[in-house]
Wavefront OBJ file of the C-alpha trace (Angstrom):
o trace
v 166.620 -103.878 130.363
v 166.297 -105.084 133.917
v 167.880 -103.364 136.897
v 167.576 -104.472 140.505
v 167.331 -102.266 143.576
v 169.121 -104.332 146.212
v 167.951 -103.434 149.707
v 168.459 -105.310 152.944
v 164.766 -105.929 153.591
v 163.174 -105.489 150.191
v 164.844 -105.764 146.804
v 162.849 -105.245 143.634
v 163.267 -105.118 139.858
v 163.043 -102.151 137.495
v 162.039 -103.128 133.978
v 162.761 -100.643 131.187
v 161.330 -101.703 127.853
v 159.405 -100.070 125.041
v 155.908 -101.581 124.648
v 156.268 -103.383 127.988
v 152.751 -102.259 128.893
v 151.450 -104.472 126.110
v 152.527 -107.639 127.940
v 152.323 -106.915 131.664
v 151.902 -110.618 132.473
v 155.655 -110.909 131.992
v 156.196 -108.569 134.926
v 153.365 -109.192 137.405
v 150.770 -111.867 138.179
v 147.727 -111.103 135.968
v 145.447 -113.230 138.179
v 146.079 -111.306 141.378
v 143.458 -108.806 142.585
v 144.446 -105.181 141.969
v 143.265 -101.631 142.326
v 144.728 -99.400 139.610
v 145.104 -95.831 140.882
v 145.465 -93.191 138.180
v 144.406 -89.629 137.404
v 142.312 -88.171 134.618
v 145.399 -86.808 132.893
v 146.566 -90.312 131.982
v 145.234 -91.229 128.533
v 142.514 -93.885 128.595
v 144.515 -95.994 126.146
v 147.106 -96.797 128.819
v 144.526 -97.434 131.537
v 142.430 -99.680 129.293
v 145.503 -101.510 128.011
v 146.611 -102.339 131.537
v 143.198 -103.265 132.904
v 142.391 -105.490 129.926
v 145.302 -107.778 130.791
v 144.334 -108.284 134.450
v 141.584 -110.685 135.492
v 140.453 -108.707 138.557
v 141.310 -105.017 138.543
v 139.285 -101.979 139.554
v 140.282 -98.510 138.380
v 140.197 -95.511 140.733
v 140.687 -92.141 139.050
v 141.192 -88.747 140.684
v 141.664 -85.270 139.125
v 145.195 -84.621 137.879
v 147.474 -81.970 139.314
v 149.642 -81.386 142.377
v 146.691 -79.716 144.128
v 145.036 -83.120 144.319
v 147.932 -84.769 146.141
v 145.979 -83.907 149.242
v 144.412 -85.370 152.338
v 140.973 -85.071 150.736
v 142.046 -87.075 147.663
v 143.860 -89.581 149.856
v 140.681 -90.078 151.886
v 138.567 -90.486 148.750
v 140.930 -93.020 147.200
v 141.310 -94.892 150.486
v 137.542 -95.173 150.899
v 137.297 -96.667 147.413
v 140.142 -99.090 148.149
v 138.335 -100.158 151.326
v 135.121 -100.700 149.369
v 137.076 -102.904 146.958
v 137.770 -105.267 149.869
v 141.461 -105.624 149.145
v 143.316 -107.985 151.437
v 147.011 -108.127 152.296
v 147.399 -110.631 149.447
v 146.207 -108.049 146.905
v 148.017 -105.042 145.481
v 147.748 -101.482 144.234
v 149.138 -100.351 140.881
v 150.127 -96.709 140.428
v 149.680 -95.782 136.763
v 150.652 -92.194 136.057
v 153.122 -89.502 136.959
v 154.745 -88.491 140.204
v 151.530 -87.317 141.854
v 149.868 -90.669 141.176
v 152.908 -92.601 142.370
v 153.197 -90.567 145.557
v 149.523 -90.747 146.457
v 148.881 -94.354 145.407
v 152.075 -95.431 147.154
v 151.009 -93.669 150.345
v 147.628 -95.388 150.183
v 149.426 -98.729 149.767
v 151.768 -97.907 152.655
v 148.916 -97.149 155.052
v 146.115 -99.512 153.958
v 146.075 -102.420 156.441
v 149.527 -101.174 157.578
v 150.981 -101.751 154.144
v 150.269 -103.837 151.052
v 152.181 -104.398 147.820
v 152.164 -101.813 145.100
v 153.563 -101.690 141.589
v 154.702 -98.449 140.033
v 154.096 -97.914 136.318
v 155.262 -94.330 135.643
v 153.943 -92.616 132.518
v 155.782 -89.278 132.634
v 159.444 -88.433 132.141
v 159.715 -87.046 135.658
v 158.428 -90.221 137.261
v 160.386 -92.497 134.924
v 163.755 -90.864 135.581
v 163.309 -90.264 139.299
v 160.267 -90.569 141.537
v 159.146 -94.104 140.607
v 162.211 -95.606 142.305
v 163.089 -95.164 145.959
v 159.887 -95.745 147.905
v 159.263 -92.148 148.971
v 155.464 -91.764 149.046
v 153.560 -88.778 150.382
v 150.833 -86.178 150.173
v 150.985 -82.394 150.562
v 149.352 -80.483 153.395
v 149.046 -76.898 154.638
v 150.860 -75.614 151.558
v 153.937 -77.803 152.052
v 154.992 -80.511 149.637
v 155.330 -84.129 150.769
v 155.007 -83.156 154.421
v 152.983 -86.292 155.283
v 154.433 -89.524 153.958
v 156.375 -92.730 154.397
v 159.034 -94.957 152.873
v 157.259 -97.842 151.129
v 159.198 -99.607 148.391
v 157.314 -100.871 145.327
v 157.089 -104.552 144.464
v 158.410 -103.686 141.006
v 158.729 -100.721 138.653
v 157.729 -101.030 134.995
v 159.013 -98.248 132.724
v 157.620 -98.159 129.189
v 159.029 -95.120 127.316
v 156.238 -95.543 124.774
v 153.821 -93.987 127.281
v 155.678 -90.699 126.834
v 154.322 -90.431 123.275
v 151.082 -88.958 124.625
v 152.771 -86.190 126.626
v 153.100 -82.591 125.514
v 156.580 -81.144 125.137
v 156.385 -79.040 128.296
v 155.769 -82.140 130.411
v 158.678 -83.920 128.730
v 161.034 -80.994 129.299
v 160.001 -80.615 132.924
v 160.769 -84.254 133.591
v 164.108 -84.076 131.830
v 165.285 -81.496 134.374
v 165.370 -84.235 137.010
v 167.598 -86.292 134.694
v 169.843 -83.279 134.198
v 170.006 -82.977 137.982
v 171.251 -86.562 138.218
v 173.991 -85.798 135.731
v 175.088 -82.643 137.493
v 175.493 -84.351 140.854
v 176.814 -87.726 139.684
v 177.709 -88.136 136.009
v 178.974 -85.482 133.591
v 178.433 -87.901 130.680
v 174.707 -87.633 131.341
v 174.977 -83.833 131.199
v 176.710 -84.173 127.846
v 173.748 -86.148 126.498
v 171.675 -82.982 126.935
v 174.062 -81.113 124.660
v 173.648 -83.560 121.780
v 171.150 -83.329 118.936
v 168.683 -84.978 118.943
v 168.131 -85.979 122.560
v 168.455 -89.724 123.113
v 165.490 -90.036 125.464
v 165.742 -93.789 126.095
v 169.420 -93.573 127.058
v 168.780 -90.580 129.321
v 165.965 -92.440 131.117
v 167.975 -95.635 131.581
v 171.097 -93.826 132.807
v 169.138 -91.605 135.194
v 167.202 -94.429 136.812
v 170.355 -96.516 137.171
v 172.009 -93.664 139.054
v 168.915 -93.293 141.237
v 168.943 -97.043 141.920
v 172.534 -96.912 143.141
v 171.801 -94.001 145.463
v 168.750 -95.707 146.974
v 170.737 -98.885 147.601
v 173.336 -96.924 149.556
v 170.871 -94.831 151.531
v 167.282 -96.101 151.553
v 165.891 -93.735 154.215
v 167.788 -90.568 153.276
v 170.143 -90.564 156.228
v 173.206 -89.656 154.192
v 174.118 -89.739 150.499
v 170.522 -89.765 149.261
v 170.239 -86.154 150.364
v 172.184 -85.133 147.250
v 169.060 -85.959 145.207
v 167.581 -82.790 146.695
v 169.826 -80.647 144.491
v 167.647 -77.854 143.145
v 164.777 -78.709 145.465
v 165.582 -76.470 148.434
v 164.593 -73.318 146.567
v 162.706 -75.169 143.828
v 160.100 -76.433 146.292
v 159.793 -72.933 147.724
v 159.100 -71.490 144.262
v 156.622 -74.277 143.557
v 154.751 -73.563 146.794
v 154.866 -69.777 146.455
v 153.688 -69.790 142.837
v 151.179 -72.653 143.019
v 148.597 -70.479 141.254
v 150.748 -70.008 138.101
v 151.343 -72.995 138.060
v 154.876 -74.106 137.301
v 155.677 -77.773 136.814
v 157.821 -79.452 139.451
v 160.756 -79.978 137.095
v 160.643 -76.359 135.986
v 160.972 -75.237 139.610
v 163.837 -77.664 140.211
v 165.606 -76.189 137.183
v 165.192 -72.696 138.614
v 166.370 -73.904 142.024
v 169.533 -75.548 140.696
v 170.894 -72.273 139.378
v 171.217 -70.832 142.888
v 173.719 -73.548 143.867
v 176.073 -73.495 140.884
v 178.883 -71.185 142.101
v 180.968 -71.458 138.933
v 179.703 -68.935 136.319
v 180.874 -71.118 133.426
v 178.947 -74.150 134.655
v 175.927 -72.009 135.473
v 175.925 -70.603 131.945
v 176.222 -74.146 130.571
v 173.209 -75.276 132.584
v 171.272 -72.163 131.573
v 171.804 -73.054 127.908
v 170.466 -76.549 128.507
v 167.448 -75.211 130.399
v 166.762 -72.729 127.609
v 166.973 -75.551 125.078
v 164.400 -77.437 127.152
v 162.299 -74.231 127.279
v 162.287 -74.120 131.068
v 160.873 -70.760 132.228
v 163.182 -68.210 133.785
v 162.958 -67.715 137.533
v 160.094 -65.280 138.258
v 160.468 -62.087 140.265
v 160.301 -63.100 143.916
v 160.519 -61.805 147.466
v 163.601 -63.376 149.158
v 161.964 -63.284 152.581
v 158.795 -64.953 151.294
v 160.746 -67.780 149.675
v 162.864 -68.124 152.816
v 159.683 -68.770 154.804
v 158.824 -71.711 152.560
v 162.369 -73.056 152.819
v 162.154 -72.898 156.622
v 159.087 -75.125 156.591
v 160.547 -77.683 154.205
v 160.662 -81.145 155.781
v 164.387 -81.381 154.982
v 165.222 -78.556 157.367
v 167.191 -79.288 160.530
v 166.434 -76.775 163.245
v 167.877 -73.458 162.144
v 169.607 -74.791 159.040
v 169.137 -76.806 155.878
v 171.475 -79.123 153.981
v 172.080 -77.385 150.677
v 173.467 -79.358 147.744
v 176.151 -77.429 145.847
v 177.641 -78.414 142.480
v 181.055 -76.901 141.772
v 181.840 -79.170 138.816
v 179.492 -81.249 136.666
v 179.313 -84.804 137.938
v 180.253 -84.023 141.553
v 178.534 -82.300 144.448
v 178.859 -81.514 148.115
v 176.459 -81.118 151.016
v 176.810 -77.772 152.750
v 174.755 -76.959 155.856
v 173.402 -73.424 155.514
v 171.493 -71.245 157.925
v 168.303 -69.636 156.733
v 170.085 -66.294 156.816
v 172.590 -67.705 154.322
v 169.753 -69.007 152.155
v 168.169 -65.568 152.181
v 171.512 -64.016 151.167
v 171.677 -66.403 148.208
v 168.102 -65.496 147.288
v 168.994 -61.800 147.324
v 171.300 -62.419 144.353
v 169.850 -63.158 140.943
v 170.706 -66.691 139.767
v 171.540 -65.127 136.412
v 174.343 -62.924 137.721
v 177.800 -63.740 136.404
l 1 2 3 4 5 6 7 8 9 10 11 12 13 14 15 16 17 18 19 20 21 22 23 24 25 26 27 28 29 30 31 32 33 34 35 36 37 38 39 40 41 42 43 44 45 46 47 48 49 50 51 52 53 54 55 56 57 58 59 60 61 62 63 64 65 66 67 68 69 70 71 72 73 74 75 76 77 78 79 80 81 82 83 84 85 86 87 88 89 90 91 92 93 94 95 96 97 98 99 100 101 102 103 104 105 106 107 108 109 110 111 112 113 114 115 116 117 118 119 120 121 122 123 124 125 126 127 128 129 130 131 132 133 134 135 136 137 138 139 140 141 142 143 144 145 146 147 148 149 150 151 152 153 154 155 156 157 158 159 160 161 162 163 164 165 166 167 168 169 170 171 172 173 174 175 176 177 178 179 180 181 182 183 184 185 186 187 188 189 190 191 192 193 194 195 196 197 198 199 200 201 202 203 204 205 206 207 208 209 210 211 212 213 214 215 216 217 218 219 220 221 222 223 224 225 226 227 228 229 230 231 232 233 234 235 236 237 238 239 240 241 242 243 244 245 246 247 248 249 250 251 252 253 254 255 256 257 258 259 260 261 262 263 264 265 266 267 268 269 270 271 272 273 274 275 276 277 278 279 280 281 282 283 284 285 286 287 288 289 290 291 292 293 294 295 296 297 298 299 300 301 302 303 304 305 306 307 308 309 310 311 312 313 314 315 316 317 318 319 320 321 322 323 324 325 326 327 328 329 330 331 332 333 334 335 336 337
């Protein structure tokens, strides 16, 4: 399957195909010079498979985990890119999950004021969401994605076969982002989560197609794209506050979504899906402490934040809320009927 993200200044293809990684020459120039950026959580079989098909490709690996999406890792990777003597005619390939895509994309966005990069996501989370849209960033001072840019990839190559090496918790965490897409845009996608067994390929394709349409309408998040933050307002706060647990990003988004589902019937429906995916329950928390993290989220606007509320599956609305209102919501358990 081929989808196209059609943007005014930079359109690019998304290829979705099982075993696509076995013939990358069909999707990118194998004779171009590349730096492959990955982390040590990506199985060597995928790294070796990719590198073996490129005539000039160096691999840069950093430790896996959100904690390494940092200025220190960025500096280390950038120094290695510089030592590789890449020019503006060369390119970076991000091979891995969302952390790899964010960091490698930010390196590509800032090296020589921007060079091409290709995104090859290898986790569910990155395949259904973060690999498309051009949002690249690193974390700093305890806040997620606070330093970043918009830098669209040259192409995105999604091979669902790479998910075969993931553990079930990683798969479930990523699927929460797909569930999010269904809740805000497409109830049919929500229904796929209620079927047995899960049709993973269909969920991935439908999710990324929805993401593509949103990005086309709002590349720089000035309007509609904000709805993709459903679950993230409080989810990011939980992720930051409990970084030592640690929870996966998708798990925190799942927890965060529950706070903005006013209808008890829909909330119970989503809870059943999250339980089926084995997403952890929201931990005990201090409302004021989580509020502090929400206040420092980059999506805040002065004394308020744009909350995404889902009243009915497949539709959503943007509701500006003050931080006092957010704290009031936090004071109620998301599991109350």
